[in-house]
N, C-alpha and C positions, 0 to 999 in steps of 0.2 A: 248418463244413459238411464232410462227408466227401468225399473225392475220388472220381473215377469208378472203378468196379470193373474190375480187370484180368482177363485170361484166367486167371491163376493163382488169383484169388479164385473165379472161376466153377468151375474144376476142383476146388478144395478144397470148395466148396459142394456140388458134385454127387457127389463121391466120398466125402468124409469125413463131412459133416453128415447126409446123407440115406441113408447105407448101413445103419447099425444104430442105430436110436433108437426110442423109444416113440412111439405115435400122437400124444400131446400135443406131444412135442418135435418131431415131424415137422411138425405143423401150424404151430408157431412158426417152424420153419425155412422153410416155404413162404411164410409172411407176410414174412419177411425177404428171401426171394428176390424177391418181388414189389416190395418197396421198392428193392432193388438195381437191378431192371430200370427202375423209374421214374427213379431217380437217374442211371442211365446215359443215358437219353434226354433228361433235362433238361440235363446238363452237357456231353454230347458228341453233339449232334445231327448233326454232320457226319461222325462216325466210327462209324456203325452198321454193324457187320460181323457175320459169322457167329459170332464168339466170344461175342457177347452172347446168341445163341440156343442156344448149346451146353447150358446147364443146362435150358432149356425143352425141347429135343429129348430130353435124357436122361431127364427126369422124366415124359415122356409115354409111355414104354415100358410094355408090359404087365407087366413084372417088378416095377414099383413099385406102391405101394399105391393104393387108390381116391382117397384125399384128394390124393395127389400128382398124379394124372391130372386130377382136377377143378380143382385149382389151375392146372395147365397150360392147361386150356381157358379159364379166366377170364382168365389173363394174356395168352393169345393174342388174345382179343377186345379187351383193353384196349390192347395195343401195336400192333395191326394198322394203325391210321391214322397211326402215326409212321414207318412205312417207306415207301419209294417203291413204285410199282406193280410194278416188275420183281421186287423182292425178295419182295413179297407173293405174286406169282404163282409164283415158283420155289421159295421156301422155306416159306412159311406155308400155302399151299393144300394141298400134299401132307400136311403135318402135320395140318391140319384134317380132310382126308378120312380119314386113318387113325384119328383120334379119333371120327369119325362112325360108324366100323365097329367100335368098341370092343365087347367082349363084355358089358360092364355097361351096362344101360339108363340108369342115372343119368348116366353119362359121355356117352352118345349124346344124351340130352336137353339136358345142359348145353352140349355143343358145338353142338347145333342152334340154341340161342338166341344163340350168339356169331357165327353165320354172317351175321347182318345187318350188324354192324360190319365184318366181313371183306369182304362184298360191296360196301359203300360205299367201301372202300379200294381195291378192284380195279377197279371200273368196271362199266358196263352189259354190255359184250360178254363179259368174263370171268365175270360173274355168270350170264349166260344159258347159256354153254357149260360152265362148270366147276361152279358151285354149285347151279344150279336142278335138275339131275338128282339130286343128292344129297338135296335137300329133298323132291323127289317120292318118292324111295325111302323117306326117313324118314317121310313121311306115311302109308306103308303098313306101318309097323312094328307088331310084335305087341304092344308096350306102349302103353297109352293115353297115358301121359305124354309119350312120344316123339312120338306122332302129334299131340298137342295143341301141343307146342313147334314142330313143323314147320308146323302150320296157322297159328299166330300169326306165325311168321317169314315165311311166304309172303304173308300179308295185309299185313304191314308193308313188304314189298318190292314191292308192286303198282305204286308210282310209278316203279320202275326196269324194269318189264316193258312189252313192246309189246302191241298189241291182240290179236295171234294167241296169244301166251303166256297172256294173260288168258282168252281164249276157250277154249283147249284144255287149260289146266292148272288155273286158279283156279276157273272156273265148275263143271267137273265135281266138283272137290274140295269146293266149298261145297255143292253139291247133295247129295253123298253124306253130308256131315256133317248137313245138314238132315233127311235121311231117318232118321238114327239116332234111336231112341226115347229118351225121358227115362230110363227105367230101365236102358237099355243102357250109356249113358255120360253120367253127370252132369257130369263135368269138361269134356267137349266141349261140352255145352249151355251151361255157364257161360261158357266162352271164346267160343262163338259169339254169345251174347247181348251180351257186352261189345264184340265186334268187328262187330256186325251193321250199325251205321250206317256204319262205314268200308267194309265189304264192299259194301253197296248203293251208296254214293257212287262207289266205284272201278269197279264193274262196270255202272254205269247205261247206258253206251254199248255194252256187249257182250252185253246180255241181250235175249232175245226176250220177247214179251208173256206167253207161258206161263211162262217162267222168272221174270219179274217177279211174276206172280201167285202163283207158288209161294213166293217169298221173303216177300211180304206175308202169305200165309197162315201161314208158319212164324213170322213175328213175332207174329201174333195168338195163336198157340199159346203162345209164350214169355211173352206178357203175362199169361196166366192159368195159368202153370205152377205146379203144386202146390196150387192152390185147390180142386181136386176131391178131393184126398186129405185124410185126417184127420191132424192134427198139423202140417201145413205145415212141412216141413223147412227148415233154414236155407239149403240150396243153392237151393231154389226161390225163397226170398225174395231172395237175391242176384241171381238171374236177372231177377226182376221189377224190382229196382232198376236193373239194367243196361238194361232196356227203357225205363225212365223217362229214363235218361241219353241214349238213342239216339232219343228221340221227335222232336226237331227235325230230325235227319237223315232220319228216315222220312217226315216231312211233306214234305220236299223231294223225296224219292224217289217218293212216291205222288202228288205235286202237290196243292196246296191245294184245287183244284177237286174232287178225289175224296176229300177228307178226311172228309166226312160219311159216305159209305157204307163207306169202307175202314178208317179209323183211329179214328173217333170212339168206337165201342164200347170199343175197347181203351184209349183215352185216359180215358174215363169210369171204367172199371173200375180203372185205376191210381190215379186221384184219390180213389177210394172204397175203396182196398185196406184189408183188416183190419190190416195191419202198418203201424206208424207210420213205419218207415224207408222204406217204399215211398211213402207219401203225402208224406213230406218230400222225396224225390227228385223226385216229380211237381211239387211246389210250386217246387222250385229251377229247373226247366226250363220252368215255365209261361209266363214272359214271352217266351221265345224262340218258343214255339208260337203265342202270340197275335200276335207281330210277323209271323210267316210267314203267318198266316191273312189278315191285312190287313183288308179290308172284311167278311170272314166271322168276325170275332172274337167276335161275339155268339153264335156256336155253342157256345162254352165258358163262357157266362155262368153257367150252373148250377153248373159245377165250381168257378168262382171263388168263388161264395157258399159252397159246401160247404167249401172250404179255409179261408175266413175264419172259418167257424163251427166249425172243427175243435177238438176238445177238447184235443189235444196242442199245447202251446206251441212245440214243436220245428217242427211243420208251419207254424205262423204265422210263426215266426222266418225260416224259409227263404223264405216268400212275401213277407215284408216287405222283404227285401234288394233286391228289384226291383219293389216295389209301385207306385212312381211310373210306371215304364214300362208296367206292366200296366194300370193305370187309364187312362192316356192312350190306350192302344190300344183299350180296351173302350169308354170313354165318348166318344171323339172319332169313332169310326167309324159308330156307329148314327145313324139318322134318326128324329126324333121320340121320342127315348129318354125324355124327361121324361114323356110320356103313357103309356109302357109300364108295365104292372103290375109288371114285374120291377125297375123302378128303385127304388121304396121298399124293396124287399127287400135290394138292395145297400147302401143307406144304413144300414138297420138292422143289417146284417151288419158294416159298418165300425164302427158305434158299439158294438156288442156285443163286437167284438174288442178295442177300446180299453178297455172296462170290465173285460173278463176279464184283460187284461194289467195294468191298474191295480190290481186286487185282489190280484194275485200279488206276489211279492217280486222279480221280475225287472225292476228299474228300468231297466237298460240296454235291454232290449227295448221298454219303455214310451217311453223317450227316442227310440229309433229310429223307433217307430211314429208319434209326434207329428211328427217331422221329415218323414216321408213324407206325412203328411196335409196338409202345406202346399201340395201340388200341387192340392188340391181347390179352391183359390181361383181357379184358371184353368179348371177343368173343370166345376164345378157352377154353376147359376144363383145369383144373389145372395140371392134369397129363401130357397131351401132351405139355402144355406150359413149364413145368419144364424139361421134357426130351429133347425137341427139341430146344427151344429158349433161355431158361435161361442160359444154359451152353455156348451156342454160344455167347450171349451178354457178359457173364463174360469173355470169352476168348478175345473178342474185347477190353474189359476194361483193361485187363492186358497186352496185346501184342501190340495194335495199338499205334503208336507214334504221331499221329496227335491230338493235344489238343482239338479242337472242337468235333472231333469224339469221343474221350474219355469221354468228359462231357455229350454228348448226350447218349452214351452207359451207363453211370452211371445213368442218369435219367430213361432210359428205364428199367435198372435192378432194380432200386428202385420201379418202377411202377409194374413190375412183382412180386416183393417181397410183395408189398402192397396188391395186389389182390389175392394172393395165399391163398387158404382156408385151406390147411393142415399145421398143426403146425410143423410136422416133416420136411417137405420140407423147410419151412421158417427157421427153426433152422439150417438145413444143409447149406442153402445159407448164413446165417449170419456167421457160423463158417468158411466157405471158404473165406468169405469177410475179416474177421479179420485175419485169418491165412495167406492168400496170399498177402493181401494189408497192413493192419495195422501192422502186424508183419513180413512183407516180407523183404528179404535180400536187395533188391534194394530200394534205396531212392526214385526212381521214382514211385514205387508202393505205398510207404507210402504217397507221395504227392497226388496220386490218391485217397487214402482213405479219405484224408481231403476234396477232391472235392466231394466224395460220401457223406460225412457228410453234406456238404453245401447243396447238393440236397435233402438229406433225411430230413433235417429240414423243408423243404417246403412241402414234400409229406406226411410224417408220423406225428402222433400226438406228443406232447411234452413228454408224458409219455413213449411212445414206443422209442422215440429218446433218452431220458435220460437213459433208461434201457439198450439199446444195443449199442449205438454209442458214448455216452459222455465219459465214462471211457476209452475205447481204444484211443479216441482222446486226452484225457489229459495225457495219458501215453507217448505220443510222446514228452513231455517236456524234456525227457532224450535222445532224438535222437541226435546222434553225428553230423548230417548234419545240417548246419545252415539254409539251405533253408526250411527244414521241420519245424524247430522251428519258422522261420519267417512266414510260411504259417499258423501255429497254432496260432501265435499272431494275425494274421489278422482274424482268425475265432473265436477268443475269445468273441467278442461282440455278435455274433450269439449264441454261447454256453451259454453266460450269460443270454440272453433274454429268453432261454428255461426253466430257473429255476423259480420255484414258491415257496415262503416261506409260511408256515413252513415245507411243505412236503419235499422239496429238500434242507433242511438245511445242511445235510452231503455232498451232491454234491457241494454245494456252498463253503463249507469249503475246499474241495479238489481243487476247481478252484482257490480260494484265495491262497492256498498253492503253486500251480503252478505259480501263478503270483509273489508271493514273492520270490520263488526260481529263477525265471528268472531275477528278479530285482537284486538279490544278486550275482548270479554266472555267468550271461551271459556276454560274451566278444565281441560278434559280434555287431558292431555298428548299423546295420540295425535292428537286433532283439531287441536291447536295445531301439532304438527309437520307434519301434512299441509297445513294452510292456509298455514304459512310456506313450505313447499316450493313451493306453487303461487304464492304472492306473489313469491318470488324469481324464479321462472320468468317471471312477468309483468313484473317489473322488467327482467329480461334482454331480454325482447322489446321493451320500450319503449326501452331503451338501444340495441338493435340498430336499431330504426326511426330513432332520432336519428342514429346513425352513417350510416345509409343516406342520410338527408336531407343531412347534411354532405357526404358524398361526391358527391351529385348537385349540390349548390351549388358545390363546388370545380370540378367539370367545367364547369358553366355559366360560372363566372368565367374559367376558362382559355379557353373558346371566345370569350368577350367580349373578353378581352385580345388574343387572336389577331386578332380582327376589327378592333380599334382599331389595332393595330400595322400590319396590312395597309392600313387606310385612310390612316394617316399616311404610310406609305411611298409609296402611290399619289399622295397630295397633294404630297409632296416631289418625286417624279419629274415631276409635271405642272408644278410651278413651275420646276424646273431646265430642262425642255424649253422653257418660254416664255422664260426668261432667255437661253438659248442662241440661241433664234430671234431675239430682239431684237438680239443682238450680231452675229450672222452676216449680217444683211440688209444689202446694199450701200447706201450713200447715207445711213445713219443716223448722220451726224456730230453732229447736234444731240442725239440720244439718248445718245450716248457721253459727251457733256460734262455730262449731268445728274448731280447727286450721287446717292448711294446711297438717300437718303430718297425721291427722286423715283421711283426704280425700284420702290419698294414700292407705288406707286399704279398698278396694272395692271388695266385693265378687261377683262371678258370680251368675246367677239367681238360679241355683240349690242349692247352699249353702244358699242363702237368704230364699228359701222356707223351707229348713230344720230348720233354726233358728226360723222361724215363727211358724212351727209346734211344736217344742219343747217348745217354750215360751207359746204357748196356752195350752199345756199339763201340764206344771208346774204351770200355773197360774200367775197372775200379781205379780210382785215383787219377784219372786222366780227363776229367771234365774241364774243358777250356773256359776261359773267362768270357769269351764272346757268347757262349751258350747262356751264361748267367745274365749277360746284358740283354740278350734276345728275349729270354723269358721274362725279365723285368720290364721290358718295353711293352709286352702284351698283357701286363697285369691290369686288374680292374681298379687300382688305386688312383687317386688324383694325380695329375701330371706334375704338379709342383713337388710333391713328396717323392715321386718316382725319380725325378731329375736330381734331387739332392742326394738320394740314396746312391744313385749311380756315380755321382762325383766322389762320394766318400769311398766307394769301393775301388774307384780308379786310383785314389791316393794310397790305398793299401796294397797295390800291385807289386810293390818293391819287396814284399816279404818273401820268405823262402818258399820254394816250390812245394815242399812238403806241407809247410804250414798253410800256404794258400789252398792247397788241395784239401787239407783237412777243414779249413774254414768254409770252402765252397761246399764240401759234402755236408757239413753241419747246416749251412744256410739252405741248401736245397732240401735237406731232410726236414728242416723246420717249416719251410714254405709249401712243400708239396702236401696235398690232401692225403692223409693216411687212410685210404679206403680199405686196404687189406693188411692183415698182420704178417703175411709172408714177406712183403717188401721190407717191413721194419726189421724182421729177423735177419734178412740178408745184409742189410746195411749195418746192423750191429756186429755181425760176424766179420764184415770187411773192416770195420773200425778196430775190432779186437786183434785181427791179424796184422794190421798196420802198426798198431801200438806195440806188439810183441817184438817186431824187428827194429824198433828204434834204439838208438844208442843213448847212453847217459848224457853225452854232450849235446846231442840233438834235443834231448828232453829239456835241458836247461835253457837252450835257445828258444825252444818252443814256448816254455813258460814265460820268458821275457817278452816274446812276441805276442802271446795271448794277453799279457797285461796291457801292452800298448793297444792292442785291438779293442780290449774292453773299455779302455779310456776313450778311444775314438768313437766307439759305438754309443757310449753314454753321452758324449758330446753331440753325436748325431741325433740321439733321442730327444735331447733338450731342444735342439734346433727344430726338430719335427713338431714338438709340442707347441713351440712358439709360432711356427708357420700355421699350424692347425687353428690356433686361436685367431690369427690374422684372417684366415679363410672364413671362419665363422663370423667374424665382425663384418667382413665384406659381404658375406651372404645376407646378413641381416640388413645391411644398408641397401643392398639391391632389392630386397623385398619391400622395404619402405618406399623406395623410389617407384617400384611397380604399382604399389597401392596408390 
């Protein structure tokens, strides 16, 4: 990219290139000058100085050619917004005023049209004090082109003017322009007709009733300009087109309440104008007028019918672009419109318009018209819709040979079927659809049925689609034409997505049967490729479902293992706490002397309470063996260890009653949770009292019996350890099997 132009380049450009050259070379030089200006502002926005404006100031002098001065005017308007306000006011405004006083009217008109951009760069105050007087003076220029440029610039700057400036400057100027006759200044009339809506909207708060009436009267005159004269010149046709463009703004200006006496005759004449371009402009703005009228939209009912029956398709094309909005405004506003005599006329006009477009070669317009007709399903009663439009749309679907028109007809037909409230009519339409298309003799109609299925899957619910469309579509797997089967294969993913298990299990089986049949019997290579592609996609979906199930199962197993580990940890903590409690309780000398196997027999709190109550009822030294067995059966130890312990205790039942009583007291004392110290003291006193009354012979026998019991208990401890190891091995094997 070139660098920023320096002051030397500007001086060379102004002195060398533009001094002595031909007009064509001068024009190319001016174009290059404009590019250099743009380049300077892009690359050096912070260094905008007077050196950049030197060529511009030089070329705006009267000594240079007309093209040079016109180029200076255009460049001045383009670069004005790139300077700050101070530089625009000090440097650009004097240059603009000098160009506005140029001796050539073409330069004055060109500079006058550039004053809008300069005004927006300077601001409201400078515009009011510096530029507005220049514009007023240019509005009185002797040349009509300069006056027209000044008029357009003033109208465009109304948003920057105050109420007083509008009242004292704009209103008199507009009124003076309106008083000019058509023959006097055709250009002023054309410009006024184009700006009329903006003028009326901007001056609505500054006009009196008389001035408002004068503007409305002038607009009526412009709407019929040139119709009285023979030949109808092109300028008058352009004026009437501008009036059609300004119709919505004039409806707002006149108020919709006064539309009928003030603007309806002009509106009606524009809709029935002899020129096609005027009628097309009226049709393009028709929907805006109808929206502004609101409840009075029936006032333009006749004009709507006339535009629908227009011979020129250009007019219908302009009306169809917003036909949905127009019909909604017209058909939803009126009361008892069905009983009105005009209503059948509108229906016939809509049908005739479709037939006219259908007979022509403009299939794009036909497609657009059918798309707009889908709104009739919400606006017309079901009986009229079924009798007039459903049959016509079905005929287009079965007879028209243009594919886009057929698809749009299918969509419109499905829309009519979707919003029909009577079940009998819907059933009749579905029967005709299946009989004439799905089971039709022509393969072209069977292809169209698949197009209808594709559209119906978007419009109807899955339940309705599966009930009426899915089975007839799957039956086309037996079609003798390969193109129909190929189209069915392309539609299979959409049909598969409409099924939901387990409700549609039978339909899914039928679809899978069709797929398997095509895979086994199909001979056409395109159909085979399409069905294999669908089959692979289905296999990928099944594999994905399997992976999803496995992932969910792994998550569930992980949660289960976490719960088991937490449960085992809690159980271990509970056992450790109970063991530490039995060791730390004071007075538990007997429990500390019990072997490890005895510590495994630990009952819960409820069983310990029952043992204490029974022991207190039976008295000291009278605890039966059945009580010990009952307490042992309710313990929390494993079943295997508990059964071995019970069998060993049964073998020791042959001991002496005193010895067995003592052993039982010792065992109960060792296994009961020592929660309080009072129970321990009472047990110690009972043992001391019992030992004092024993005889020496009994002591010897007791010692012998105790030795035998210690030997048996040690044997039992060894067996318990062996069995504990076996249980741990089995537990490990079971865990491995579960994993």
